[in-house]
C-alpha positions as CSV (number, residue, x, y, z in Angstrom):
1,M,-16.9,-81.8,-21.9
2,H,-16.3,-78.9,-19.5
3,K,-12.7,-78.2,-18.7
4,T,-11.7,-76.2,-15.6
5,Q,-8.6,-74.2,-16.0
6,A,-6.7,-72.8,-13.0
7,K,-5.6,-69.3,-13.0
8,L,-2.3,-69.1,-14.9
9,T,-1.2,-65.5,-14.3
10,I,0.9,-65.2,-11.1
11,S,2.0,-61.5,-11.7
12,P,1.5,-58.9,-14.4
13,S,4.7,-60.2,-16.1
14,H,4.7,-64.0,-15.2
15,L,2.4,-66.9,-15.8
16,V,2.6,-70.6,-15.0
17,C,2.3,-73.4,-17.6
18,P,-0.5,-75.6,-16.5
19,Q,1.2,-78.7,-17.9
20,C,4.8,-78.5,-16.6
21,M,4.4,-75.7,-14.0
22,E,7.3,-73.7,-15.3
23,V,7.1,-69.9,-14.8
24,L,6.9,-68.1,-18.1
25,V,7.3,-64.5,-19.3
26,R,5.3,-62.8,-22.0
27,E,8.1,-63.3,-24.6
28,D,8.0,-67.1,-24.0
29,I,4.5,-67.4,-25.6
30,E,3.6,-64.3,-27.4
31,G,4.9,-65.4,-30.8
32,F,4.1,-69.1,-30.8
33,G,1.4,-69.8,-28.1
34,H,3.3,-72.8,-26.9
35,C,5.3,-73.4,-23.7
36,P,9.0,-73.5,-24.7
37,Y,9.6,-76.2,-22.0
38,C,6.9,-78.8,-22.7
39,D,5.2,-77.5,-25.9
40,H,1.9,-77.1,-24.2
41,L,-0.5,-75.2,-26.5
42,F,-2.1,-72.2,-24.7
43,E,-5.7,-71.9,-25.9
44,P,-6.7,-68.4,-26.6
45,D,-8.9,-67.1,-23.7
46,A,-9.5,-63.8,-21.8
47,E,-6.7,-64.5,-19.3
48,I,-4.0,-65.2,-22.0
49,E,-5.2,-62.2,-24.1
50,D,-5.0,-59.9,-21.0
51,F,-1.6,-61.2,-20.2
52,L,-0.2,-60.6,-23.7
53,L,-2.0,-57.3,-24.4
54,S,-1.6,-55.5,-21.0
55,P,1.7,-53.8,-21.9
56,V,0.4,-52.7,-25.3
57,V,-2.7,-51.2,-23.7
58,A,-0.7,-49.5,-20.9
59,Q,1.6,-47.9,-23.5
60,W,-1.4,-46.8,-25.5
61,A,-3.0,-45.2,-22.4
62,V,0.2,-43.3,-21.7
63,Q,0.3,-42.0,-25.3
64,Q,-3.3,-40.9,-25.1
65,R,-2.8,-38.6,-22.0
66,P,-3.1,-34.9,-23.0
67,Q,0.3,-33.2,-23.1
68,P,0.6,-29.8,-21.5
69,Q,1.0,-26.9,-23.9
70,A,3.9,-24.4,-23.6
71,D,1.4,-21.6,-23.1
72,D,-0.4,-23.4,-20.2
73,P,-0.5,-21.0,-17.2
74,R,-0.1,-24.0,-14.9
75,L,3.5,-24.4,-16.2
76,A,4.6,-20.8,-15.3
77,P,7.2,-20.6,-12.5
């Protein structure tokens, strides 16, 4: 049985529950994987993983940027 799922993410910080159509934020589903309004179970898929992990990846990317050294000539006034 093939199940077609509509796109759930409506912005980087919001998604829509496909069952009750409530707008949810990351904190609503990150710990339990269920909609707090209708108890819909979010099946793990690429869209849900991207939604939940995007802030973690963004923070990691910021931390990986090289920091300028104090003796860097580009920092001289």
